[in-house]
Structure formats: C-alpha cells, structure tokens
C-alpha distance (Angstrom), angle and dihedral (degrees) to the residues before:
residue distance angle dihedral
M1 . . .
G2 3.79 . .
A3 3.81 92.9 .
R4 3.79 91.5 47.5
Y5 3.83 91.3 49.1
E6 3.82 92.1 53.8
Q7 3.82 92.1 48.4
E8 3.81 95.3 47.3
P9 3.79 111.1 46.5
T10 3.74 119.2 -162.3
V11 3.80 122.8 -98.5
A12 3.82 90.1 -107.1
S13 3.80 93.7 51.9
Q14 3.80 91.1 46.9
A15 3.82 90.2 51.0
H16 3.81 89.8 50.1
K17 3.79 89.9 50.4
D18 3.80 91.4 50.0
Q19 3.81 90.8 51.0
N20 3.80 91.4 51.2
E21 3.77 91.1 50.1
K22 3.83 90.9 50.2
A23 3.78 91.3 47.8
S24 3.77 90.1 49.5
A25 3.75 90.2 50.2
V26 3.77 91.3 51.0
V27 3.80 92.6 48.6
N28 3.81 92.6 48.5
S29 3.82 94.4 43.4
P30 3.83 121.3 107.1
A31 3.82 89.6 -117.8
S32 3.80 89.3 58.1
D33 3.81 91.2 50.8
D34 3.83 88.5 51.8
T35 3.81 89.6 51.5
V36 3.83 92.2 51.7
D37 3.80 91.5 46.3
S38 3.83 89.7 48.8
N39 3.79 92.2 51.1
T40 3.80 90.7 46.9
Q41 3.76 90.5 49.5
Q42 3.82 91.7 48.6
G43 3.77 89.5 49.8
Q44 3.78 91.5 51.1
T45 3.80 90.8 47.2
S46 3.81 90.0 50.2
R47 3.80 92.4 50.1
R48 3.78 91.2 45.4
T49 3.81 90.0 53.0
G50 3.80 90.0 47.2
S51 3.80 90.1 51.6
I52 3.80 91.7 50.8
I53 3.82 90.4 49.6
T54 3.82 89.7 50.7
I55 3.80 91.5 49.8
F56 3.82 92.8 45.9
G57 3.79 91.6 48.2
A58 3.77 91.3 51.2
A59 3.81 90.0 49.8
I60 3.82 93.9 53.8
A61 3.81 90.9 43.1
N62 3.81 90.4 54.0
L63 3.84 89.2 49.1
S64 3.79 87.1 53.5
D65 3.82 91.9 49.0
G66 3.80 91.6 48.8
Y67 3.76 88.7 50.5
Q68 3.79 90.1 52.6
N69 3.78 92.4 51.4
A70 3.81 91.0 48.4
L71 3.76 93.0 53.8
T72 3.79 90.2 74.7
S73 3.80 96.1 67.9
S74 3.83 96.7 50.8
T75 3.83 91.1 39.5
N76 3.81 89.8 57.6
V77 3.80 91.2 51.7
I78 3.79 92.3 48.2
F79 3.81 96.7 50.1
A80 3.80 92.3 42.5
H81 3.80 89.8 57.8
L82 3.83 96.3 39.7
L83 3.81 99.3 43.6
G84 3.77 102.8 20.8
R85 3.80 127.2 -129.7
K86 3.80 93.3 -79.5
V87 3.82 89.3 65.6
Y88 3.79 101.2 25.8
T89 3.79 94.6 50.8
T90 3.77 129.0 179.7
G91 3.82 89.5 -102.1
I92 3.81 93.0 54.9
Q93 3.78 92.1 44.8
T94 3.84 89.5 52.5
R95 3.84 91.6 46.7
I96 3.82 93.2 53.5
S97 3.81 91.4 44.4
N98 3.80 91.6 50.3
A99 3.81 93.8 46.3
L100 3.79 90.2 74.2
L101 3.82 90.3 45.5
V102 3.80 96.5 48.4
G103 3.79 90.1 47.5
A104 3.77 88.9 49.1
V105 3.82 92.4 54.5
I106 3.81 90.5 53.2
G107 3.79 92.1 46.9
I108 3.82 93.3 47.3
L109 3.80 94.3 52.8
V110 3.79 98.0 40.3
F111 3.81 97.8 44.0
G112 3.77 93.7 39.0
F113 3.79 88.8 64.3
L114 3.81 95.3 39.3
A115 3.82 91.1 51.1
D116 3.79 90.5 55.6
K117 3.75 95.0 41.9
F118 3.77 101.3 44.5
S119 3.79 121.0 -0.1
R120 3.77 143.5 -29.1
K121 3.83 92.3 -145.1
G122 3.82 96.1 51.1
G123 3.78 92.9 48.4
M124 3.80 92.3 50.0
L125 3.78 94.0 50.2
V126 3.81 90.6 52.8
T127 3.80 93.6 47.4
S128 3.81 92.0 51.7
G129 3.76 88.9 50.3
L130 3.79 91.5 53.9
V131 3.79 90.9 52.6
V132 3.81 89.4 53.1
V133 3.81 92.6 51.2
G134 3.81 94.4 46.5
S135 3.81 92.6 47.6
L136 3.79 92.1 47.5
M137 3.79 90.1 52.3
A138 3.79 91.1 50.1
T139 3.84 92.3 56.5
L140 3.81 87.6 60.3
T141 3.84 93.8 55.7
F142 3.79 96.4 107.3
Q143 3.84 91.1 49.2
V144 3.81 91.4 63.2
E145 3.81 114.2 111.0
G146 3.80 124.4 -144.6
G147 3.80 101.9 69.3
A148 3.79 134.1 -86.5
T149 3.80 94.7 -45.3
A150 3.84 94.1 57.7
M151 3.81 91.8 41.9
L152 3.83 93.4 52.4
W153 3.80 92.6 46.2
F154 3.81 89.3 51.5
L155 3.81 89.3 52.3
T156 3.80 89.4 49.4
V157 3.79 91.7 55.7
A158 3.82 92.1 45.4
R159 3.77 92.2 51.5
G160 3.79 89.9 47.5
A161 3.84 91.0 53.9
A162 3.76 91.0 49.7
G163 3.79 88.5 46.5
V164 3.82 92.4 59.6
G165 3.82 88.5 55.9
V166 3.80 93.3 44.4
G167 3.81 91.3 49.7
G168 3.77 93.8 46.7
E169 3.76 89.2 55.1
Y170 3.80 93.2 63.2
P171 3.83 101.8 69.0
T172 3.82 97.1 29.1
S173 3.80 95.3 47.6
A174 3.80 95.9 41.0
A175 3.80 93.5 49.3
A176 3.82 95.3 44.7
A177 3.81 94.6 45.7
L178 3.82 93.8 46.7
E179 3.79 92.3 49.7
S180 3.82 92.5 46.4
S181 3.82 93.7 48.5
N182 3.81 90.7 45.4
E183 3.81 90.2 56.5
F184 3.80 97.4 59.8
F185 3.83 107.6 3.1
D186 3.81 102.2 38.4
S187 3.81 98.9 148.0
E188 3.80 91.2 52.8
R189 3.82 98.1 38.1
G190 3.82 91.6 111.7
P191 3.83 97.5 56.2
I192 3.79 90.7 39.7
Q193 3.77 90.9 53.8
V194 3.81 91.9 49.5
V195 3.77 92.3 49.0
I196 3.82 97.7 47.4
S197 3.79 94.3 41.9
T198 3.81 115.2 28.0
L199 3.84 98.7 22.4
M200 3.79 94.1 47.4
A201 3.80 93.3 44.1
T202 3.82 89.0 48.3
C203 3.80 91.1 50.1
G204 3.78 89.0 55.7
S205 3.79 89.5 71.0
P206 3.85 98.8 57.7
L207 3.85 88.8 41.1
C208 3.79 90.5 56.0
T209 3.82 92.7 44.6
F210 3.83 91.1 47.3
I211 3.80 91.8 53.5
Y212 3.78 89.9 46.8
L213 3.83 90.8 51.2
M214 3.82 94.0 45.8
A215 3.78 90.8 49.1
L216 3.82 90.0 52.3
I217 3.79 92.0 49.1
G218 3.83 93.4 45.9
S219 3.81 94.6 46.2
N220 3.82 98.4 39.9
D221 3.82 92.3 -109.0
N222 3.79 96.0 -46.1
L223 3.81 103.2 164.6
L224 3.80 95.1 -164.0
V225 3.81 90.5 56.6
A226 3.78 90.4 47.6
F227 3.81 91.8 50.2
H228 3.80 93.4 51.5
A229 3.81 92.8 43.4
M230 3.83 91.6 55.2
Y231 3.79 96.1 46.7
S232 3.82 93.6 42.8
I233 3.80 90.4 59.5
A234 3.81 87.2 47.3
I235 3.82 87.4 63.8
F236 3.80 97.9 49.9
L237 3.83 97.2 48.4
P238 3.80 95.5 64.4
L239 3.81 90.9 40.4
F240 3.75 88.5 59.6
V241 3.80 89.1 48.2
I242 3.83 90.6 55.5
F243 3.79 89.6 51.0
V244 3.85 92.0 52.0
R245 3.80 94.0 45.6
W246 3.79 96.9 56.2
R247 3.82 86.4 82.3
M248 3.80 99.0 41.9
Q249 3.80 123.3 107.1
D250 3.77 136.2 -157.9
G251 3.80 114.2 -99.4
K252 3.80 126.3 -107.0
L253 3.80 91.7 -108.7
F254 3.78 90.9 58.7
E255 3.80 94.2 44.0
R256 3.80 89.5 54.7
N257 3.79 97.0 40.7
N258 3.77 115.8 39.1
F259 3.80 138.6 113.4
R260 3.80 101.1 -130.5
H261 3.76 92.3 125.0
R262 3.80 100.1 22.0
K263 3.76 135.4 71.2
F264 3.80 111.4 -96.7
P265 3.88 107.6 -109.9
W266 3.83 98.0 -130.3
I267 3.82 96.1 160.2
L268 3.81 94.1 45.3
F269 3.82 90.7 46.3
F270 3.81 94.4 54.7
K271 3.82 93.8 39.2
T272 3.82 91.7 52.1
Y273 3.79 101.9 39.0
W274 3.81 106.2 26.1
R275 3.82 92.8 118.5
R276 3.77 92.1 52.5
I277 3.80 91.6 45.2
I278 3.81 91.8 53.4
G279 3.79 94.0 43.7
T280 3.80 98.0 48.3
S281 3.80 92.7 40.1
A282 3.80 92.5 51.6
A283 3.82 93.1 47.4
Y284 3.80 91.8 46.5
F285 3.80 91.6 48.2
L286 3.79 94.4 51.1
Y287 3.78 95.0 44.7
D288 3.79 94.6 50.9
F289 3.82 89.6 41.1
I290 3.82 86.6 64.9
N291 3.79 104.3 28.5
I292 3.77 105.7 47.7
P293 3.81 98.3 47.5
N294 3.84 89.4 45.8
A295 3.80 91.9 51.8
T296 3.80 92.8 42.6
M297 3.81 93.4 50.4
S298 3.81 95.4 45.7
G299 3.78 93.9 90.6
E300 3.77 92.1 45.9
I301 3.83 92.8 48.4
I302 3.81 92.8 48.4
D303 3.79 90.8 44.5
S304 3.82 90.2 56.5
L305 3.81 91.8 49.4
V306 3.79 102.6 45.6
P307 3.85 111.8 95.3
G308 3.80 111.2 -117.3
K309 3.84 90.0 9.5
S310 3.83 92.4 -106.3
I311 3.79 107.0 -167.5
R312 3.78 92.8 -148.2
T313 3.80 94.1 48.4
V314 3.81 91.1 49.6
A315 3.80 89.5 50.5
L316 3.85 91.0 52.0
W317 3.78 91.4 53.3
Q318 3.81 89.7 45.8
L319 3.79 89.5 53.7
Y320 3.78 91.0 52.3
L321 3.80 91.3 50.1
A322 3.79 90.2 47.8
L323 3.80 92.3 52.7
M324 3.82 95.9 47.8
P325 3.87 97.3 76.4
V326 3.80 92.5 54.0
P327 3.84 97.4 80.0
G328 3.79 87.7 42.9
V329 3.82 91.0 59.6
L330 3.81 91.4 46.8
L331 3.82 89.7 53.0
G332 3.81 88.9 48.4
A333 3.82 90.9 52.2
Y334 3.78 88.7 52.9
L335 3.80 95.0 47.8
V336 3.83 100.0 47.4
N337 3.82 90.6 77.3
R338 3.81 94.3 37.4
I339 3.79 105.8 47.8
G340 3.83 98.6 8.4
R341 3.78 135.2 -107.2
R342 3.81 96.8 -79.0
W343 3.81 99.2 49.4
T344 3.80 91.7 44.4
G345 3.79 87.8 56.6
I346 3.81 94.1 45.4
L347 3.83 92.7 48.1
G348 3.79 93.6 49.2
V349 3.81 97.3 46.7
T350 3.80 92.4 45.2
L351 3.83 96.5 49.5
G352 3.79 93.3 37.9
Y353 3.77 116.0 37.2
T354 3.83 99.2 16.8
V355 3.85 104.7 40.8
L356 3.81 99.8 27.8
G357 3.82 91.4 37.1
F358 3.77 91.4 60.0
I359 3.83 92.1 42.8
I360 3.81 94.6 51.1
G361 3.82 92.3 43.2
G362 3.80 92.1 51.2
L363 3.79 95.2 45.7
Y364 3.78 98.6 34.1
D365 3.83 98.6 114.0
R366 3.79 93.0 45.2
L367 3.80 94.6 46.3
T368 3.77 96.6 46.7
S369 3.84 94.0 44.9
Q370 3.82 99.0 42.3
S371 3.81 107.7 23.6
I372 3.81 123.4 17.2
P373 3.83 92.1 173.6
A374 3.83 90.9 57.3
F375 3.84 90.1 49.1
V376 3.80 91.0 49.8
V377 3.87 91.8 48.6
L378 3.81 92.0 51.7
Y379 3.83 91.3 43.7
G380 3.82 88.8 51.1
L381 3.80 92.6 48.6
L382 3.81 89.6 50.9
Q383 3.83 88.9 55.3
A384 3.82 91.5 44.1
F385 3.77 95.0 54.3
G386 3.80 91.1 42.7
H387 3.82 89.9 55.4
M388 3.78 91.0 44.5
G389 3.76 90.9 56.1
P390 3.81 122.8 31.9
G391 3.79 91.3 -1.0
A392 3.77 91.4 62.9
T393 3.84 98.1 35.0
I394 3.78 113.4 32.2
G395 3.81 94.4 74.6
L396 3.82 91.5 44.5
I397 3.81 92.6 48.6
S398 3.80 91.6 48.0
A399 3.80 92.7 49.7
E400 3.83 94.4 48.1
A401 3.82 93.2 44.7
F402 3.81 95.2 73.5
P403 3.83 135.4 52.5
T404 3.78 120.9 -108.4
G405 3.79 98.1 -100.4
V406 3.81 93.0 57.7
R407 3.83 100.3 24.0
G408 3.79 94.3 107.0
V409 3.79 92.5 51.6
G410 3.82 95.1 42.4
Y411 3.77 92.9 47.3
G412 3.80 90.7 41.8
I413 3.80 93.4 55.4
A414 3.79 91.2 50.4
A415 3.78 94.3 45.6
G416 3.79 89.8 44.2
F417 3.80 89.8 58.2
G418 3.80 86.3 47.9
K419 3.77 92.5 57.9
A420 3.80 89.6 43.8
G421 3.81 85.9 55.6
S422 3.78 89.4 51.6
A423 3.81 91.3 53.4
V424 3.82 93.3 46.1
G425 3.79 91.0 45.8
T426 3.81 91.8 50.9
Q427 3.84 90.2 50.0
I428 3.82 91.4 49.9
F429 3.83 104.4 35.8
T430 3.82 97.6 53.5
P431 3.86 96.4 50.3
L432 3.82 89.9 40.3
K433 3.78 90.2 54.3
V434 3.79 90.9 51.9
A435 3.83 95.2 44.6
A436 3.80 102.0 39.4
G437 3.79 105.2 17.2
P438 3.83 131.9 -98.8
E439 3.79 91.9 -78.7
S440 3.80 90.3 66.7
T441 3.82 90.3 66.2
F442 3.79 91.0 59.7
Y443 3.81 91.6 49.9
L444 3.79 89.0 51.8
A445 3.80 91.1 48.6
A446 3.80 89.9 52.1
G447 3.78 93.3 50.7
V448 3.80 92.6 48.0
G449 3.79 87.8 48.1
I450 3.80 90.5 61.3
L451 3.79 91.6 52.5
T452 3.80 91.5 46.6
S453 3.82 90.8 54.4
V454 3.80 91.0 54.2
I455 3.81 92.9 50.2
Y456 3.80 91.0 46.2
Y457 3.80 90.5 59.1
F458 3.82 90.4 65.2
L459 3.80 97.7 45.7
P460 3.87 118.5 110.7
E461 3.78 115.9 -96.2
G462 3.80 107.1 -131.6
Q463 3.82 100.5 -178.4
N464 3.83 94.8 105.4
T465 3.80 97.1 27.8
D466 3.85 114.9 130.2
L467 3.82 103.6 -142.3
G468 3.80 91.9 -162.4
E469 3.82 91.9 55.4
M470 3.77 90.6 47.0
D471 3.79 89.4 53.7
E472 3.81 92.0 49.3
D473 3.79 91.7 50.5
F474 3.77 92.1 50.0
E475 3.82 92.6 46.5
K476 3.79 88.7 55.0
L477 3.80 89.3 53.8
V478 3.80 90.8 48.6
A479 3.83 90.8 49.9
G480 3.80 91.8 48.9
D481 3.77 91.7 46.2
S482 3.79 92.5 50.8
R483 3.82 91.5 53.5
E484 3.77 93.6 54.5
C-alpha cells in the first residue's frame, strides 16, 4: 500500500504539482524577466527622483541659511540709524551677531549626532521648523514693549532660535546631499556639493540685500518696512524647504550604515579619525574666523565711508559686495575636480585673504579717501577668492573625510568649530577695528590666511575616495571593536 501510494499521487497533490510547474514556467519565461527588469528600473527611477529631491531640498535650505547669515549686516545698519550708536553700541551689535552663531554651534552638535543616530530627513525637517520660528519671532521685534533694551534682547533670543536651526542644517544637509549625489552622480559629487552648499548659501546674501534695497526704494527709505520685508522672506524660505522635504528619502549609504539600533562608537570614532577631526576643525575655525566677521562688517565699513551716509547708496554697495563671491564659488566648483579639493582651498586662501589682505591693509587710507569704488572692488575680490578656496572646499572635505555612520558627527564637530571661529572673530575684529583702525582687520585676515594654507596642505584629499569602501572599512572596525 505504501509503495502504491507513493507511485499514485492524489488528485489534489497532482493539481498542486501542476500549479508549481506553471508558476515556475511563468517565473522563468522571458515575459517574467521583463517584468522584473521593469520593476527594478522603476525602483531605480524612484530612488533617482528621491535623490534629486534630497539634493534640491538641501540647495534651497542652504539658500535660506545664507539668507539668515546675511540678515546680520543689514540689521546692524538699520538699528544704527534708528537707535543711534549710543543705544546700539558695539557690544549690543556683537551680541546680536553672536546669537545666531552660538545657536548654530548648538544646532550643529545636537543635530549632527541625531542625524547619524536616527534619520537625515527627520533632523532636517526640525531644523527648518526652528528657522521658521526664529524668523517669525524676529518680525515681532518692534512690537516688544519695555524700550530699546527689551526689544534688542528679544531680537537676540529670536536670532539664537533661528541659529539652532541654521546650525542643525549644516551636518544633516551636507551628509544627506553627499550620500544622494554619490548614489547616482558619483563622479560629479564634488562640484554638486559645492553648488548646493556654498553657492546657494552665498546667493542668500545678495538675495537678502536685494530685498532690503527694493524695500528701501519702494518705501522711500523706510527702515521699518525694510526690516519687516527682509525677515518676512526669511520665514517663507524654510517653509518652502519643509514642503520639498516631505518627499525626500534617506540615501542607500545611510540605510546600510547607521546606528539606529546600535550603540554609537564614540571611542572608536575618535581613536580612528582624530587627525581628520583636528585638521578639518582647525581649517573650519580659521576660515570662519576671517570670513564671517568680514562679511558682517561690510555694511558697517561701507556705511562709514559713504558721504552723507545715504542708506540706499550703502545698500547698493552692499549688493555689489554680496554678488562678488558668487563667481568665486563657481570657479571653486570647477576646480575641485581639476586640481583637487586641497589645492583649490590653498589657492583661494592665498590669493584672497593673504595677498589681497595685505594689499588692502597697506593701502586702506589711500583707497578709502581717494577711491571708494577701488576699495570695494578689492574687498569684493578678497571675498571672491576666499569663497573659491576654503569657502567652496572646507565643507566638502569635512563631509568626505568621514564614513556614513559618523559623517554627521564628524562634519558637525568641524562645522561647530567653524561657528566658534565666527563668534571669536566677531568678538576680536570689532574691538580691533575700533582700537587699531579698520586696516588692522585686513592684516589679521592675511596672517590667519597663511596659517590656514599650511593646515590645508595636511587635509585629506577626497576626490578619489570611494565612500562605499570607506563605510565597509569602518564597519569592519566596528565589528572588531564589538567583539572585544
């Protein structure tokens, strides 16, 4: 009976066998292969679209951040004219400028870790929301009761809140954009990163100044209208970013290499990458130590040089200065894949801050007394070369220096030191200008430029770095460390 049963399967089992054979035939048929290929292609297209959305969202977010940084210069001019220097003192000006920077340091460090631990997308949505809140608070500054002191403290808090969002954008956006561009545009990831980060942030400055100038023209130089126009646009930019980012997705590199369900390897991270941490942090600190105070003081310097202190004329010169760095960044984006990240940085900082810094410092009195246009041209070239060099490359180098699982933290530490450099520079440059004259700030920038060039020489060159291989090497270290 047993042998007969094995040789004569039941009708049900025969039917099941026939179904399996048909299914196998379908799977192995050419039509089935076409279906699989079609699904794969659709998946690739979907991921490619998601990567483009991520890159586009990062670009607009950096435009918003650049706009936030540029608000400081025009805000200083507005309050100096409305309140006078006896009320809007150098100390208060420095405090409001540093509020954004201190907030940025907090945002960089906190969201750098959260982006590595949990999600790039979630972190970026929160940072954009904080920029909206801080900008909205700033528009209410003149409605604050209690006099100038209360009003200026309220503005300080508002700028600090926006600063946390601006700072949080640096590590989250840089990591997400680099990983998305690496997935589909690997050979051009360097230029793409420069364009969506440095170029867009740089364009935020002329956009802010243009809105400021148009508001002055449309309101017959009404500074209150200009203030509210600038800060209102500062609300809508991050709101648009939030709308775009609802559809973004984390990249494949992050999905494969994150610490959502694992303990973050702090000791291994510092033990493995301490040289890169020190190098990128030092370069970032020195660049922002020079760049941010120079950009912040540009409006004040021009305001002191323009005869009659015409608000509109000052704004026109500010707009020119804000536009000058843009071609510098474009040149930097071109050079990073031609001569490399390091040499692009060295070339820019040497020609810009070192050479032109000494020239402007040495000829400052003659330039400002005899030819303001010549001074502004040289000042603009200094900013252009600075943005071509470390401006275009320091963020890219810092992002490529670390593997995906710790990229947010590594980049965040470097950028945090950069913002600390901005705060220290702001504290030093303004009193130095008062004590030793404006030309002294250019001499200081030139000296710091020399030191920056030396540090840049020892930074890692990431042009030919395979980010996937770097991740695999780090994962092996993590696996070995967990077994010990």
